[in-house]
N, C-alpha and C positions, 0 to 999 in steps of 0.2 A: 566469508566462505562461499556464498552464492556465486560471486564473481569468479572465484577460482574454479568452481565447478563448471560454470559456463565456459570458461576459457579452455579447460581440458576437454570438455565435450566437443566444442567447435573444431578445436585443433585435431583432436583424435579422429573425428569423423571425416575431416578433410584428408587426413593422412592415409586412411584406409579406403578412400573413395573409389580407387581403381579396382579394388578387389570385388566390388559388386557391379562393376560396369558391364560384366559379361551376362548378367541376369536378364533375360528376355521377357519376364513377366512384367506387366504394367502395374505400378504402384501409385497410388494417390490420385490427385485430381487432373482433369483435363477440361477442355473447353465446354462450358455449360454445367459443370459440376460445382459443388460447394462443400464447405467443411466447417466445423465448429472446433474451437480450442479451449480447453479448460486448463487454467493456470495451475501449475503444481508447486509454486513457490512456498505457500504455507506448509506443505508437507516436507519439502526439502529443508526449510529452515528448522522446523521442529526436530527432524531426524538428525540434522547437523549438530544442533545443540547438545544432543546426547553424547557426542563424541568430542566436544571442544571444552568440556569442564564447566559448562553453564549449569549452576546450581538452581536457577530459577526458571526452568524450562516449562512454563504453564501455557495451557491453551486458553488464556484470557484475551487473546487477539483474534478477532473474527475478521477474516479477509478472503476475498475471492476475485477472480477475473475470468471473464468470458469473452471470446472474440469469434469472429467468423470471416470467411473469405469466399468470394465468388470468382470463378475462373472465367475470364473473358477470352482466354487463349490457353493453349497447353502450358505456357510459361508465365503468363500474366494473370494476376489475380487482384481484385479490389478487396480491401480489408477494413474491418470496423471492430472496435472492442470497447468494453466497459469494465471498470474495476472499482472495488471499494474496500475499505479497511476501517474497523471500528475497534477501538482499544479503551478499556476503562479499568481503573484500579482504585480501590478504597483503602484508606488507613483510618483507624479509630483511635480516639483518645478516651480514656476512662476516668471517672471520678477518683482522685487520689485516696479518698476516704473509703472507697469501695474495694475490699480486699478480694471480692469475687469476680471483679471485672464484669459486672452485669449492667452497669449504669454508664451509657455512652454519653459523653458531654461534648464531643466534637467529632466531626466526620470530614476528612480530606479526600476529595475525589479529583482524580487526575486522568486525562484521557484525550483522545482525538478521534476525529472522523474525517475520512477523506474519500473522494469520489472522482473518477477520471473517465474521460472519453477520448478515443483516438480513431481517426480514419486515415487510410493511406492506400499504397499499392505495394505489391510484392512481385519480384521476378525470380522464377525458379530455374536453377541450372540442372541439367540432366533430368528433365521431366520423365516420369515413368519408371525411374530406377529406384532401388531400395533406399539409396543414400541420395539426398537432394539438397545441396547448398542453396541458400537464397540470400538476396539482398532486398531491402525495402526502405520506404520512407513514409513518415506519418506526421499528421498534424495532432497535436496533443492539447487537451484542456484538462486541468485538475482544480479541485477545490478542497482545501483542508481547513478544519477548525480544530485548533487546539484548545483546551479548556482546563481550568483549575478552579475548584470550588471548595471553600471552607464554610461549613455549616455548623454553627455553635448553638447551644441551647443552655448556656450557664454564664455566670460571672463568679469567679472564685477568688475571694479575698479573705484574709485573716482566718483561713481554715473554714470558711462558711460559703455555701453555694446558694446564690439567689438566681432564680431562673428567668431567663429571657431568650428570644430567638434572634439570631444574627446570621446573615448569609453574605459572603463575599464571592462573587464570580468573575473570573478573568477569562476572556476568550480572545483568540487571535485568528480571524478568518484570512486565508490566503488564496488567491486566485492565480493560477499559473497557465500560461500559454507556451507552446513549444513547437519547434520543427525538428524532427528526429530522423537520423539515419540509422539503419541496423543491418547486421549481417549475422547469419545463423546457419544452421543445418537441421535437417529433418531426417530421421531414420525410421523406416517403416517396419514395424513389427509384423504386419500383415498387409494385404493389399489396401485396406481402408482404415488402418490404425497406425499411428506413428507417435514418436516422441521427438520434441524439438527443443533446441536451445538457441538463444540469440543474444548478441551483445549489442547495446544501443548507445549512441552518443547524440546529444541534442543541445540546442540552444534554447534556453528557457527564460522567460521573463515573468516576474512575480510581483503582484502587488498586495500589500497586507496592512492591517491596522490592528491596534490593541484596544480592546474595550473592557473596562471594569465597572461592575455594578454592585452596589452595597445596600443592603436592607437590614433594618433592625427595629426592634420595639424596646430597646433598653431605655429606661427612664433617664439615664445619664448621658445619652447621646444627643447632641445639639444638631440643628440643621446644617450649621457651618461644617461640622465634623462629617456628616453624612455626605454633603456636596463635595467635600474634598476627597472622598473616596470614590466618587463617580467621575470617570473621565473617559475620553475616547481620543486616541492618538493615531493619526494616519501617517504611516511611514513611506518613505520614497520607494519607487520601484526599482527592483534589482534585476540584473541580467547575468546569466551564468551558463558555462558549458558543464554538462553533468551527464553521468551514466546511471543507469538503474532506476530511473523514475517511471519507465514504462511498467505497466502490469503484465504479468504472465510471460516473463523471459524464458521460463522453463514450462512446457506444456504438453498435454496429451491432445492429439488431433484425431478427429473422426470424419471420415469422408462419406459423402452421399451422392 
């Protein structure tokens, strides 16, 4: 839905661009000024899910992006940005003999964390107008860690529970580098405040590995069994063309 929203936003603003060309007031940045952009993607995604039938529209996903740009000319700006996303969800298993579901015997935790940085340049068409299309290019770096943890504190056999602690943790760290081209449009609500949308296309290369760690104090677990549960696999590097990896494709801009 976000990509469709961006496409409509960009095409619509380009189509009506001539209507604001006659405005003589100056909007936005010029040489020596700077601006900050706050990403609006989390809000757009949440509101969009209210209308697409998603029954699990929860705010258990913490994410944000912040970027800035400095104008070295009325049309040219240097840009830099940072973004992060943190998601975690837990599921619980209860003792089958506990009808009140108060005794938790297993916890499954799934989530991911990612962080990104990007630096680049931006060229604005029609500087000073209310409607300003732009193009840009960025260098991108991102790191993501996906994780899954099973935390057990029981052994259930023949209707009896004998307690012990066991934890199995799987993580997959991914490092990504990219070169990104983007095209977008910025519409000024006031002389120093605007909303922007951009579409990006980048070449990304990623390196990742899979790591599993297992710990237990069960008297039935042998060292061979524990060692078989611990491993690290380094996967080959992958390269892809992709859209939508940049943070803050929809943003609110504030000029100073």
